N, C-alpha and C positions, 0 to 999 in steps of 0.2 A: 293641352298636349300631353298626356300621362305619363309617367316616369315613376317606373321602379325600381327600388335599389336590392342589390340582393344583400338577404339578411348575414350572407357568410362572406362580405367585403370587407377588407384591412386586415391589420392583423393576425396572423394564426396562433398558437398558443405558444410559439415555439420563440421566435420574433419576437413577441410579449412579452416575454420571460425575458429574452437577452436584454430587449431597452430598456425592463425595469431596472435588472441590475445597473445597468451602466449608471441609470438615474441616481441609481442609490449610493452605488460608489463617489460619483461625482459630487452628492449633496452633504455626503460624511468628511468632502475637502481632499480625496486623495487624486495623486497625480496618477490617471486615467489611460490606458494604453486598449486598443482592441489588434487584435492579431485578424488583421484583413477588415474590409468595411463589417460595421456588425450586421448588415442585413445590405439586399441589396434594390438600393437607395438613394442614390445622390444630396436628394433635400436632406432623409433624415442624417446621414452620414453629417453631411454640411452643416449642420445643425448642430447637431455634436462637439464638432472640430471648434464652434462658437463657441464651445462654453469649457474649451480647454483639454479636450477629446481627443487624442493622435489615434493616428492608425500604423501599426507597423508590418508589414508582410513578411518577416521573418523574427524568430527568436531574439536574434544581435542587433534588432532595430530596438527593443522593449530596452527603457533606461535600467538600471538598479534600482531599489529599493521604490519600484513604484507597483501600481496596479495592471494585471492586464486582464483584458474579458475576454474569452474563448468561445466568437460567433457562435449563434446558433447551429453553422455548419456542422460545426466538429474542426479537430485537426487531426494528419495521421498521427499513430503511434510513437513515432520518431523527432515530430516536432512536438508532440507535447514533452517528453523526454526531456529535448533539447533545453526547453523552456523550462523544466522544474532542477536544470544547472544554473537557473541565473538565478540571480539574487532578486526576485519578485513576487508581490500576490498573484495567487490565479486565482478569476473567479471564471469556475467553470459553466457556461451558460451555453453548451452542446444541447440539443433537442433531442428529449427522453427519445424522440420516436429514431431517429438517428442512433444516440447513444445503442438502442438497441439493437441495431444492422453492424455497427463494431461488436457488439458481444457476438453474432451470429455467425459473417466472415470468421473472426478470430476460431471460434471452439471449432467453426467448419475445418479449416488448416490445422486445426489439433489433431484433429480426429481423420485427416490423409483426405480431405475431399475438396474439391478444386470449387472458389468461391467465382459465384457470375454475377454480376452485377448487370445492371440494364439502367444506363444513363447516359445523360453528356458526362463524355472522359475526362473534358475541364472544368467541368462542373467544380466549384469549392465542397461540396457534400463528397461528390463520388469521389473523389482527389482524397478526400479525408477518409473515406469508407475503406478504400481500396488500401489503405495508408494501414491499414490494421491485421494485414495480412500479406506474405510475402510475395506470392503468385495468382493474385486475381485475373480473372478473364473480364474488360468492362466492354460491354455492345451498348452505341446509342440508338439501334433499333433492331426489329428483329430477322429482315436479312441478312446484317452482321453476323448476328449470333448462329441461324439457319449455315449460312454458309460457313462458320468455324467449324461446326456440326458435323457436317456429309464432306470438309477438306482431309479429315481423318479416319478411318473405321473404329479406330482407336478410342475416338471421342467421346463414340453412342457408349461407350462401356464403362468410361469415366467414372465414380461418386460425383454428382454436382448438385450444388448446395446454390438453390438461385433468388435475389435478392435484387429488388428494385431502387432508385431514388424513391425520397418521397413525395416530393414533385409530382412525379411521372405521371401520364397519362394514364386510365384505365384500359382504353381501350389496347394502346403500345403494351402492357402487361400481360394484358388477355391473350393477346397474340402470339408474345413471349414463351406464355405456360404449353400453348398449343403445340409449338417445335418445340419445346423442350421433353414432353410428354411423348410426343410420335417418335422423337429420334432417337434419346436418351433411355438407355434401363435403368440407370440407377442413379436416381434424383429426388431431391428433397426441398422446396418449393415455400417459402415465406413472404407471404402478403405483405410487403412494407410501404405501401402508398399511404401517406399521412392521413387518416380517418377525416380529418380537417380539408384536407387536398381534395378526398373523395370526394365529401359535400359541397366544398368550393365549384366543381367541375361540373355536376350533377345541375346545382344550382346554374351553374351559367349555363349550360347545355340546353335546359328547361326556360330560363329567364329567355335564351336567345327566338328557341322557338314561335315563342309568344310575343318575339317586339321585331319592329320593321329596322329598329335601328339599336344595336348592345355600344355602349361607351366601358371600354375596359384600361382603368385609371392602375398607371404602376412605371417603373422607372425599366426602360428598354433591353437595359441588362438582365432584368430580372427573369429565372428561367421558366418559374412558375407563374408570372404574369403572360410572357408570348405564349406557355401551352394555355394560359384563361383563350385569350383572343383566336389560336388557333382553334382551338371548342369551339367555342361562339362563331367563329366563319363555318362552321361546319353546318349553321343550323340556322344564320342569321346571313343573310347576302350583304350588309352595309354593317361595320364593323370597326370603329375609333379606341387606335391603340394610343393611347395619350398621357403624358410625363405629369401632367397638372394642368391647372383651369387654365393656364397661358394658351393649352396646346387642342383646347376646345375649339374643331370649326361648327362656328355658332348659323354663320349664314348656311351650311349645308344641313344643319340639324332643324332648324325651322321648317325644312320639308316634309317631315315625322310626325308622327300624332301620338305613335307610342315606342318610346325608346326607355331601354333596360340598362342598370349601371351597374358593373362589378367590380372587383379592383381588388390587383394583388397579395400576397403573404406577408409581404414586407411595403406594404404603404399605408404610410401616418396618416392618422385621422386627422389633421388638420388638411390632407390634400385631396380626402374626400369629400369635405366640409366645403371647401373651397372650389370646387368642382360644382357640389350642390351651389352654394350661390350665386357664380355665375350661370349655372342650366336656368336660375331663376328672374334672369334678365331675357330671356324668350319671354315673349307676350305668351297670355293664355297658359300655361304651363299649371297641370296639377300632380303632387304628388301621390300616388295611389299608394295607402298605408291608412291602417284603422288608428296608427299614433301620429305624432308631429314628424315629419322630417329628423332634426336634432334626437327624437328619443328611438325611428331607427335605425338614425346612423352610430347610436350609442351601443342598441344593442346587435349590429351587425359586426362589432367590435367585441364584442363582451360574452360571445355564446356561451353558456353551460351545457358540458358535457357530465355524465357520470365516469367517476375517471381522473376528471381533473383536477388539479392542481390551483386554488386562486388566493386572492387577496381579500379580507373584507374588515368592517367595521365594526366591531361590537357595543352595538345599539340601547343592549340591556341584558340584564339578568334578572331570570324570572328565576320562579321555583323547581320548574323542572328542566330546561332549558335557558340556552345562550341566545339570545337574535342576532344575528350580524345582517350589515348592510353591505351587498355585492356589488352595488352600483348599476343593479340593471333590476327589472320589474320584478323579478321572482324575492320573495320575503326568503332567509337564510337561515335557518336554527339549529345548534348542534346543543342533543340529547344529553343530559346530564351525565351518563357514562360514558360517552364519545367526548369527555373534555382532554381526559387524562389519562394515560395504560396503569396510571398509580392510579390505588383505590384510595389510599388518604385520604389523596388531595381535595379541595375545596374547590370547586370552580371559581367563588369569588376573593380566593384568595391569590390567583395568579392572574382570572383575570377585571377588568373594571371595562366602562362604558369610556368609551372612546378609543381603545386599543386596537390598533392595526394587528390582523394577524393572519394569517398562513390556513389555509383549511382544504381539506378535501370533501369534493362532490362526492356521496354517497348514493344519493338518488334527488330526479330532479321530477316534478311533480307538473309540468306544464299545464295541465288542467288546473290546476289549483293554483296553481302560479306561486310552490314554494320549493325547496331546496334545503333537501338533509344531507348537514354537511361533520366531519369528523374532524376533531383535532389527532386523537389517538391514532387512526388510522393514518395521517401523514407523519407522526412520530415513529409509527411500524416502519412507515417506510422511508423514511427517510435515514434508517437506521439500515435497513438494508441495504441503499444505496451507497451508505458512507460503507460498508462491509465490503459490497459491489465494488468500490473504488477503491478498498483496501488490496483488492483484487488485483486491481489490473494496474494498479501501479506499486504492486510488490511493499506496501508500507506496513510495519508490524503496528497489531493490536493490541490490546491488553485484556483477558479474559479470566475466567474464575473455574477449576477445574469445580467439575459438580458432581459428575458419578465418573466410575469405572465401569465398563463393561468388555468381555471375551477379547474383541478388537484392539481397546487402546482404552480412549478417555473421552470424556465429553467437558468442555468447555463453554460458558456463558459470554459472551461475547453483547454487551448491551440488550437483552435480550434474544439476540438469534444463538441457537443452538446450533454449536459447530466442532465436530466430530478430528479427533486428534488422533491418528493409526498410532496403535504401539511402536514402529520403527520411527515413529514422527515425536514421539514424546521427550526424545536424549535421556533415556535412560536405558542404561544397559539389558541386553537380552537377558531373560530370568531375572532383572528386578522386579523388586515392589514398586507397580504404577500406582499403587494406594496410597504412595508418599506426597503424590501432589494435589492430593484433592482437598480442596479449601483453600489452595493455594492461587494467588493473582500472577500469572504466567503472560511473558508478552510470543504472539505467534505471528505465523505471519499466513495470511488466507492462500491455499492452496490449489484448492477446487468450489467455485463458484455457481449455483444451478437453484436462481429465482423459482421458476416456475414447479420444481420437483423438493423446493426448501431444504436442496442439500449443500451444506458445506461443511469443507474439509480443512485445518488449519494444521501447520509444522510449528511446533517448539524448537524444533532440531535447526529449522534453516533459517531460526533466527541468532540462534546460538553458534551456529556453524558463521554467519556472517561476521559476528561480534569476534571469534574466536582468527575469522581471516583479519580482519581490520587490526585485532590487538599482534595477530605474527606480522601485518606488513609493518606496522608501528615498530618493532624488536629488531625487526630484518632494517630498519631503514637507523634505529640508532646503535644497535650494539657494537660491543668494541671489547678487548681484551681488560680482563680485570673489574669489567663491570657485575657489580652485583644483583640476586633477585632472589625474591622469595616466591618459591616455589612450591610444588607437591610433588611429594612421590608417587606415580602413576604407574610404574611394573618393575619389577627387580626381574635380574635373569642372575645367571650364577658369575657371569665378568659385567654386575656392574648395575645401578638402578637410572629407571628414564627418569628427571622430571620436567613435568610441565610448571616454565618460567611466565605464564600467562600468554598463551596462545602459540606456544612452541616448545616441543621437546628436546630437552637436551640428556644427555646422558652423563652420567658418573662412576666412574671406573673404577673398580674393587677396593685398586691402590690411594684411590682420591676420598675413599672414604671412612680409613680412620689411619693414624698413626702406627696403629699397632699391627701384629698379623691378625688378618679375621681368615677366616674359609668362604663364608658366603654374606651377601650382605648385608641379608634380615638381620646380622648379631649386628647391626648400627641402627637399619632405620626398617621401619616397615610401611605398605601401600598405605596413600592416603595423610603420613605425614607432613607436614608443612615443614621446610627447612630451608636455611639463607643457602645458598649457591653464590660459586660467581665462575666467568669466562676464563675459560684459560685459554683454549682454541675455536677458529673456527671456521667454517665453508660455506660462502653464501652463494654460492652456485649448486653446491652438491647438498643444500639444506640442513648442513651439520653442525653441533655444538657438540663441545667438549667442553665439562665442567665439574668444577670443585668445589670439595664438601669441607676436607681438610683446612684449618688453618693453621697459622702461623702462634697464634693465640692456644691453639687447642693442643700445641705439640706437649706431649710429658716432659721430654727431654729439655723444655723451657722452663719446667717446673721443680728441677730439683739441681743440687747444686753441693760442691766438695765439701765435707765434713758436714752436711746433714743428717742427722739422727731420726729414721725413717722406722714408719712400721712395716714389717716385711710379710707376706705368704711365701712358705716354703714351696713348692712347687713341684721340686723332683729332686731325687736322691742320687749323688755318684758316686764313685769311692773316691775323688778327690774333692769334695765338697758336696755342697748342699745350693739347687739355685732357686732362686727368690722372687718373688716380684713384687717389684716396686708402684708403680701403678699398670692400668690398662694398658698393654703393649708396653712394656718396659720391665724388663728381670736383670737381678744381674749375681753375681755369684759370690758367695761364702766359702772361701777356700779352708778345706782340713785343717788349716793350720790359725783359723780366726774365728772357730765355733765354739768353743767354749777359752776358759785362763790356762784349761790344762793341756798336755797331750792327751790325744785322742785316737784310741786306733781306728774304729769306725764312728763314722760319722750318724750311725741310726742310735749308736750308744746317747746321744745329745738331742738329735734332732727327728722330727717324723714330718713325712707328708701331711702340708694342708695346716701345720701348724703357726701362729702368727708369734714372732719374735721383733725385737728392736734390734735394729743395724744401724751400726756408723757408714755412710758411705768415704770411704778411705781411697779410693781411684774414681775419675770418671772422665772417660774419652767421647763426647759426642758426637764427634767427627765417623769414629769404627763403633759405636754406641754401643761402649763397653762400661761396666759399671763392675767395682770390685765392693764389696760390704764386708762389715765387722761387726762381730759382737762382743769377743774378747774386747774390742780398744773400749765396752763401756763397762766390761766387770775391773776388778778389784782382785788382783791376782793372790792368786789362794795363799801360796807364797809368804806374800807380804802380811796376808790376816794375818797367819801364822809363828811368824816370826818371834823369836823372844828379844824383850827389851835386858839389853847390857848394861849394868850398872859399873 
């Protein structure tokens, strides 16, 4: 009996990555949850449960202060947002191929297009994809798609963007494309079937044609495993879908001389090995391979493709390259100029023999058995991934303003060029954008297009969010009499508007000074920082009346009866002179008090603008009246010149 094993059998990259992330979290001693089963294989899930990993079906099932791993199928946007509200660490193991579909349908809907998704409506991956848009159309087959398109003439004119489940069959996808192109007039088609899935299905079909019987290993609830079995049955009359080695129909298999084996993307390596070991019990079994079965199994699990991100171990540091063991038959190496994006970094300073590192596969040379790797490209990819995640999650990022152009500013965010339109800089129209050059700023990513390498940010969005939070805090805590340190934002004829930290309040002109003023700018200027207090507020109408003048500032509290003060003559009248005692406080010097003698005209003694000393002889604070006297400070002339009697 000859047995051939598919090179593509076992974990795909997405599942392998998700499993490794769970294992890493467990090894770090964390309390780990997965949101739904990490993969569609009950044996894998049971294995993790034995290590303490729990399965939560909803965000509410996840205990606080734990670590939750999002499975490779991904989750809807709403579920992700709900998870972010929990006090947990999130490890997003969503398959990059699935994440790409999330972005496609989300962008499509933002452009006014109708997302059409081909796949099993109840499959977790499809549920997640549909959750990244509000009105998707999901069809399990070409018949339901065609029926919907023809059910209403308007459907044919809809702008449609069509994607497929990553584990969908090529045959179904091609049929759906034909129907869409035939009926629809405005369509965009994205081939989103995973390349690994496509390769697995193609190999299963080819192996099925050459085999008398096919064994498909995988969980019966797994969509991609069931599709593999369906594809095999189209090319081979005897197909056995088994969950594990215990399900092998050994007696039936004994009658075949040529058997092929493949496995679903969620099937662990140990289950495939158990199947192999059990198959060896059948007499006269020969495994068709140039290498040992174990090597074939290992290589089937660890396939390498350009663009893959893989883990490896540093085995040597040479004069021009770093040698890396990837656990495959290929020899991996990193040229020195691909070690780091920083040209000043020396490879031997950051890497040493035995280090486990993640690398990017640049080129696979199967003929020579070598793989060119890059650590620098992976750093760049991770930065773009981080910026994309910031855009999706609406989280702020930090960048340095590097240049100004006619449309706005350009910032550097970890090496990614981000354009900030002038309207989003937070600087008022007509202001100097150059003031921000060289400064570190917080911004939100509002537009992200990796293909076009276009990223747009907004400083204003972060400022608005901060202002909104500050505003909510003020309105929650505001009370009459509470004091604030604010900034004068604008002036009107009737007062000044003051920003007290997210909310503007108004100081009426009457509350700016104890004295009489004609305009607010006699007391304050735009940009002045002043201390104010709440006089009254209306939370419903969002209005606040503020006071600036305080009892301590009241000039009437700074003078007393009998005080001798220096005053300035401001106006002469027939019956005396008005003099300024303090800014905003005037007093009257009666004509009888301007000198120590009789005066016919006040102008004979005083002039406007003159400064003299006077005594406060009457003070009425309530009526705001002051009587002053110069005479009280002078020795009467008659007394000075009176003769001395002997």
